[in-house]
C-alpha positions in Angstrom: 3.6 1.6 -17.5 3.5 4.4 -16.1 0.1 4.8 -16.6 -0.8 1.8 -14.4 1.5 2.8 -11.7 0.3 6.4 -11.2 -3.6 5.3 -11.6 -2.2 2.7 -8.4 -0.8 5.5 -7.0 -4.0 8.0 -7.2 -6.0 4.8 -6.0 -4.4 3.5 -3.2 -4.3 7.8 -1.5 -7.6 8.1 -2.0 -8.8 4.8 -0.2 -6.8 5.6 2.8 -7.9 9.2 2.5 -11.8 8.7 2.2 -11.7 5.7 4.6 -9.5 7.6 7.5 -11.9 10.9 7.1 -14.9 8.2 6.8 -13.9 7.0 9.7 -13.2 9.7 12.3 -16.3 11.3 11.0 -18.8 8.9 12.1 -17.8 6.8 15.1 -17.1 8.3 18.6 -14.9 4.9 19.0 -12.9 4.4 15.4 -11.0 1.2 16.4 -13.7 -1.1 16.7 -16.3 0.4 13.7 -17.0 -1.4 10.8 -15.9 1.5 8.5 -12.2 0.7 10.1 -12.5 -3.0 9.4 -13.7 -2.5 5.9 -10.9 0.0 5.4 -8.7 -2.9 6.5 -9.7 -5.0 4.1 -10.5 -2.4 1.4 -6.7 -0.8 1.4 -5.1 -4.4 2.2 -7.0 -5.5 -0.3 -6.4 -3.2 -3.3 -2.4 -3.0 -2.5 -1.8 -7.5 -2.6 -3.8 -7.3 -6.0 -1.3 -4.0 -7.2 1.8 -5.8 -5.3 1.0 -9.1 -7.1 0.5 -7.1 -11.0 3.9 -5.4 -9.5 5.4 -9.1 -9.4 3.9 -11.1 -12.2 5.9 -7.5 -14.7 9.2 -7.3 -12.9 8.1 -3.7 -12.1 11.0 -2.4 -9.7 11.1 -5.9 -8.0 14.5 -6.4 -8.3 16.7 -7.7 -5.2 17.4 -5.4 -2.4 14.9 -2.7 -3.3 12.2 -1.4 -1.4 9.6 -2.6 -2.9 11.1 -6.2 -3.1 11.6 -5.9 0.9 8.0 -4.7 1.1 6.8 -8.2 -0.9 8.7 -10.3 1.0 7.4 -8.3 4.8 4.1 -8.2 3.4 3.8 -12.2 2.0 5.2 -13.0 5.3 2.9 -11.4 7.4 -0.2 -13.2 5.5 1.4 -16.4 5.6 1.1 -15.9 9.4 -2.3 -14.4 10.0 -3.3 -17.6 10.9 -0.5 -18.3 13.2 -1.5 -15.1 15.4 0.4 -12.8 13.0 -3.2 -10.6 12.7 -3.1 -9.1 16.5 0.4 -7.5 14.9 -0.8 -6.4 11.5 -4.4 -4.5 13.6 -1.0 -1.9 14.2 1.6 -2.2 11.8 -1.2 -2.4 9.0 -1.6 1.6 8.4 1.7 1.8 8.3 2.7 -0.7 6.1 -0.6 0.4 3.3 1.4 4.4 3.7 4.5 3.3 2.8 3.4 0.8 0.4 2.1 4.3 -0.9 5.2 6.5 -0.3 7.1 3.8 -2.8 4.3 3.7 -5.4 4.9 7.8 -5.5 8.6 7.4 -5.4 8.4 5.4 -8.0 6.4 7.4 -10.4 7.4 10.6 -9.6 10.8 10.4 -9.0 12.4 7.1 -10.5 10.7 7.6 -13.4 11.2 11.2 -14.8 12.4 11.8 -17.9 15.9 12.9 -18.6 15.4 16.1 -19.1 13.4 16.8 -15.8 16.6 15.8 -13.9 18.7 18.7 -14.9 16.2 21.1 -13.6 
């Protein structure tokens, strides 16, 4: 489980950094560029798949946890996309991606430390 979560965190981080750099370097107007939209769908798709894996395996998805809240926010956002929440997601998706990556970081490098590492 820990190795899968480390890979998840690293891939999510790399995707965010990669698409941010590609978008900023290749365009004059980053918001209307195809790289920008591709980054939205690739990072978002990766994180939705990761969330599904976490939910199916019950990894850190207990009630009132950060991941539980994030899963519900994302689920509601995806379900309401046909009703017009796409406009809201254009502005909130980058922050949600960073928040999700931070949640993964906390789970792997803070919550899953060995007991002796906490004594240092």
